[in-house]
C-alpha positions in Angstrom: -6.6 8.5 -12.8 -10.0 9.1 -11.4 -11.0 12.1 -9.2 -10.8 11.1 -5.5 -11.5 12.3 -2.1 -8.0 13.8 -2.0 -9.0 16.1 -4.9 -12.2 17.3 -3.2 -11.4 20.7 -1.6 -13.7 21.0 1.4 -14.1 17.3 2.1 -10.3 16.6 2.1 -9.8 19.4 4.7 -12.5 18.1 6.9 -11.2 14.5 6.7 -7.7 15.6 7.4 -8.8 17.3 10.7 -11.0 14.3 11.5 -8.0 11.9 10.9 -5.7 14.0 13.1 -8.4 14.0 15.8 -8.9 10.2 15.5 -5.2 9.4 15.8 -4.8 11.7 18.8 -7.8 10.4 20.6 -6.9 6.8 20.1 -3.2 7.6 20.7 -1.9 6.6 17.3 1.4 8.2 16.1 2.2 8.9 12.5 5.8 8.8 11.6 8.1 9.5 8.7 8.0 12.0 5.9 6.6 11.8 2.4 9.6 11.4 0.1 10.2 14.1 -2.4 9.5 11.8 -5.4 6.9 12.3 -8.1 6.0 8.6 -8.4 6.4 5.5 -6.4 4.8 2.3 -5.2 4.1 2.2 -1.5 3.6 -1.1 0.2 1.5 -1.2 3.3 2.3 -4.1 5.7 1.5 -6.1 7.5 -2.1 -6.5 6.2 -4.1 -8.7 8.6 -7.4 -6.9 9.3 -10.2 -4.8 7.7 -9.1 -2.1 10.2 -5.9 -1.6 8.1 -7.8 0.3 5.5 -9.3 3.1 7.6 -6.2 3.5 9.6 -4.1 3.7 6.4 -6.5 6.4 5.1 -6.3 8.4 8.4 -2.5 8.2 8.1 -2.6 9.4 4.5 -4.6 12.4 5.5 -2.5 13.1 8.5 0.7 13.0 6.3 -1.1 15.0 3.7 -0.4 12.5 0.9 -2.6 11.7 -2.1 -2.7 8.0 -2.7 -4.4 5.4 -4.8 -4.7 1.8 -3.5 -5.3 -1.6 -5.0 -8.1 -3.8 -3.7 -9.9 -7.0 -4.8 -12.6 -6.4 -7.4 -15.4 -7.8 -5.3 -15.4 -4.7 -3.0 -16.1 -2.5 -6.1 -19.4 -4.0 -6.9 -22.6 -2.0 -6.6 -23.7 -0.1 -4.6 -20.2 0.7 -3.1 -18.1 0.7 -6.2 -18.3 4.5 -6.9 -17.5 5.3 -3.3 -14.5 3.0 -3.3 -13.1 4.6 -6.4 -13.7 8.0 -5.0 -11.6 6.9 -2.0 -8.8 6.1 -4.4 -9.5 2.5 -5.0 -8.3 0.6 -8.1 -10.1 -2.8 -8.6 -7.8 -5.8 -9.0 -8.9 -9.1 -10.8 -6.6 -11.6 -9.1 -7.1 -14.1 -11.9 -5.3 -11.8 -14.3 -2.2 -10.9 -12.3 0.2 -10.5 -15.2 -2.2 -8.1 -16.9 -2.5 -6.1 -13.7 1.2 -5.6 -13.5 1.5 -4.5 -17.2 -1.5 -2.2 -16.9 -0.2 -0.6 -13.7 3.2 0.0 -15.3 1.4 1.7 -18.2 -0.5 3.9 -15.8 2.7 5.0 -14.1 4.3 5.7 -17.4 1.4 7.9 -18.4 1.3 10.1 -15.3 3.9 12.6 -14.0 2.8 12.2 -10.4 1.3 9.0 -8.9 1.5 7.1 -5.7 -0.2 3.6 -5.5 -0.4 1.5 -2.3 -0.1 -2.2 -2.8 -0.4 -4.6 0.1 2.4 -7.2 -0.4 0.4 -10.1 1.1 -2.4 -9.4 -1.4 -5.0 -10.4 1.2 -5.7 -10.0 4.9 -5.8 -13.8 5.3 -2.8 -15.8 6.4 -0.3 -16.3 3.6 3.0 -18.2 3.5 4.9 -15.7 1.3 4.5 -12.1 0.1 3.4 -11.7 -3.5 5.7 -9.9 -5.8 3.4 -7.8 -7.9 4.3 -4.6 -6.2 8.0 -5.2 -6.9 7.4 -6.1 -10.6 5.3 -2.9 -11.0 7.9 -0.7 -9.5 10.8 -2.4 -11.4 8.8 -2.3 -14.7 7.8 1.4 -14.2 11.3 2.3 -13.0 9.9 3.9 -9.8 11.0 3.5 -6.2 9.3 1.4 -3.5 8.4 3.2 -0.3 7.9 1.1 2.8 4.7 2.0 4.5 3.7 0.4 7.8 0.9 0.0 10.4 2.2 -1.3 13.7 -0.6 -2.1 16.2 1.8 -3.0 19.0 3.3 0.5 19.1 0.1 2.1 17.7 2.2 3.8 15.1 2.1 4.0 11.3 3.6 5.9 8.5 6.4 6.0 6.0 9.7 4.2 6.2 12.8 3.9 3.9 12.9 4.1 0.1 14.1 1.1 -1.8 15.2 1.3 -5.4 14.5 -2.0 -7.2 17.8 -3.4 -8.6 16.2 -6.3 -10.6 17.6 -8.8 -8.1 14.2 -9.6 -6.7 15.3 -12.1 -4.1 18.0 -9.8 -2.6 15.7 -6.8 -2.7 12.8 -8.7 -1.1 15.0 -9.8 1.8 16.1 -6.2 2.3 12.5 -5.0 2.3 11.2 -7.6 4.6 14.0 -7.1 7.1 12.5 -3.6 7.8 9.2 -5.2 8.9 10.6 -7.7 11.4 9.6 -5.6 14.3 6.3 -4.4 12.9 3.1 -6.1 14.3 -0.2 -6.4 12.6 -3.5 -6.4 14.4 -3.6 -10.2 14.1 0.1 -11.2 14.3 -0.7 -14.9 13.6 -1.8 -13.9 10.1 1.5 -12.1 9.3 4.0 -13.7 7.1 7.6 -12.4 7.5 9.0 -15.6 6.1 11.9 -15.2 3.6 10.8 -15.1 0.0 11.7 -18.4 -1.7 13.4 -18.1 -5.1 10.6 -19.9 -6.9 8.1 -17.5 -5.3 10.1 -14.6 -6.6 9.5 -15.7 -10.2 5.8 -16.1 -9.8 3.1 -13.5 -10.5 1.4 -11.4 -8.0 
């Protein structure tokens, strides 16, 4: 994987202190512990605002965790592409979802330590159902799913439970979503906590 801000010695220290200061000043709490696991998919939900990204980054620095994140390809265009990659970004072409899952599984298989954040909604716009790419990546790579969250109502964010994919995607998705029932996005009307329909579980990310 590419060299990122989390690998940059002086900068990462400065940004960690800045993140801690920001969270304290604006009264955000960071909760949970980074699981002692070499590789996992972390979902970040709910995703309803552009503010989710900087707050997630502040939380990552506060929790002292090195992460990569998946974002739509358009934000990686010049002149900001190199910066986005340096921040840990991995561009995603939504028109090639099956290829994305396969490629990400291969990336997990070729690294001993790797954490990738995947927003289950796939977009900050209103959606009816979560997409399943994060689940199929985790199941295909045989890595756990860690439940990350940003709760604007409580002004808290961090790391929740670890879920081991069983292959029963419908049952696992119900279990995962139940954790987020009390978590509020910046724009709650855009959040989708609806149950995953069986036919949706079979579709691509």
